[in-house]
N, C-alpha and C positions, 0 to 999 in steps of 0.2 A: 606680360610686359608692364602693364599699368600698375599692377600690384607691387611689383619690384620697385618701380620708380617711386610709387607712393611711400613705401617703407623707407627707402633710402632718403627721401626728403623729410618724412615725418619725424624721424628719430635723430636727425642731425641737430646739434645744439646751435642756435643762432648766436652770432657774436653779441657780447654784452658790453655796455658802456663801462669804462674803467670805474670801479667803485672806491678807489683810493687805498684799498687794502691789499689787493693783489694786482700786479701788472697784467694787462690783457685778460686772458682767460686762465691764468695760472691756478686759480682756486679749484678748477675742475679737471685739470690736465691728467692727474694720475688716477682720479676716481672714475671719471666718465670717458676719457679719451675722445671728447668732442661729441658725445651723445647726450641727449636729454636724459634726465633721471629715468632709468629703465627698470623700475621696480616691477613692472609687469612681467619681466623675464627672471625675477628672483623667486626661488633659487634657480640657477642655471640648470637646464635639462635638455636632452636631445628631443624631448617630446613637446617642447613649447612651440605652439604654432607661430608662423606658418612653415617653418623650415623643412621638417621631414616630409610633410605632405607635399610641399612644392617640389622638393627633390624627386619624390616618387612620381609625381604627375607631369612635371616639366623640368627635367634635370638641367637643361641649359639655363633656364631662368633661375632655378634654385642656386646654381653655381654662380651666376651673375650677381645675385643678391649677396651671397656669402663673400665673394671677392670684393664687392662694393663696400660692404660693412668693414671688412678687414683692412681694405685700402684706406678708408676714412680714418679708422683708428690709428693705423700705422703712420699716416701723414701727420696726424695730430701729435703723435709721439715724436716724430722727427722734428716738427716745428718747435716743440717744447725743448728739445735738446739744443737746437740752434739758438733759441732765445737765451739759454743758459750758457752759451758759448762752449757747449760740449760738441764733440764731433761724432755723429752717428756713423758707424762703420757697417757697410753692407756686406752681405754674404753672397758672393757670386758663384753660381753653380752652372754646369753645362750638362743638360739632359739630352737624350736622343732627339727631342723635338727642338732643341736650341738652347742658347744661354738664357739665364734668368737671374735677376738681382732681387734679393730679399732683404727686408729691413726689420729690425727689432732686436730684442735682447732676450735673456733667459726668462724674464717675467712674461714677455709677450709670447714666447714659445709655449709657456704653460697654459695659455688661454684655452687650448683645446681640451684641457682637463678641468676647466672651470675654476681656474686659479688666477686671481689678481687682475682680471680684466672687466670690461663692461659686460654685464650679463647678457645683453642682446648678442654680442659677438661670441661669447662662450657658448650660449645655447645653439647658435648657428653652426659653430665648429663641431660641437658634439653631435648634432644632427648629420652633418656632413660625414663624420666618421662612421656613424651607425649606418647611414645609407650606403657608404662605400663597402662596408662589410657585407651588406645585403647584396650588393651588385657582384662582388667577388664570389659569394656563395651561389649566386644565380648563374655563374659561369663566365663573367667578364674577366679578362686577364688582368693581372696586377699592373702590367705595363699600361694598358688602356685606362684603367681606373686612376692610376697615379697621374697620367697626363691630364685627365679630366679635372682632378683635384688641384694640380699645381699650375698648369699652363695659364698664364695671364695673372697669376697672383704675385704679390710683392711682400707678403707678410710671413714671418718665420713661423707663426702658429700653424700655417698650412703644412710646413715641414714636419711638425709634430704629428699631424694626422697621417702624413705619408709614412713616417717611420713606424707608427703604430700599425699601419696596414702591412708594411714590409715584415715586421716582426711576426705578424699573424700567419704569413705564408711560408716562413722559414727559408730554406735554401733555394726555393724556386725563383727567388727574386734577385739573385746575385747581380746580373748585368745592370738592371735598372737601379739597384741600390748603391752602386759605386759612387756617384756624385755625393750621396749623403754620408756614406761611411768614411769618406776621405776628408771629412770636415771635423776637426777636433772640437770646435765650438759647439757643434751639435751633440757630440758625445757628452760634454759637460752639462749642457742644458737638459739632455734626456735623463742623465743620471740624477740631476738635481730635481727633476719633477717626479721621480719614482717614489 
């Protein structure tokens, strides 16, 4: 628990005084999404500590860390859109465990493939995908694993991980996949990241 709390606090960018060049923190919005320069995670990889090790040793805390990082980045994205007077549009899905609202766009969706996001988040998502494949191979059902991955998340990048898992198990996943395959926005994002 302490490790996860430390990481969530240590990598969050502290608000900076307006430097006259960019309003608020606009200079870092699209590059870092609210995280300090995370070059220690460059290049993005599922093997970057602590993610895969934490997921294997304490899955609940590993998922809490990854959900926390994606939530911070997604909140930063939403604030940047509101400041620009753009309207972020959520993606509302209903799963067997209940309804969930996800935020983001096609660029954020691609974070799980190491594209256009903060490297710390990309590495975390890549590790989550790898660990999820390991869990399914170990005998965990796709339904159980998807619930672990998605429940409590608000970031569309987690939907990318979920779709990757669903594609790996083929037609065994039809009932749990319905909320995802019924969303044209996800089709476009997934085709776009291929």
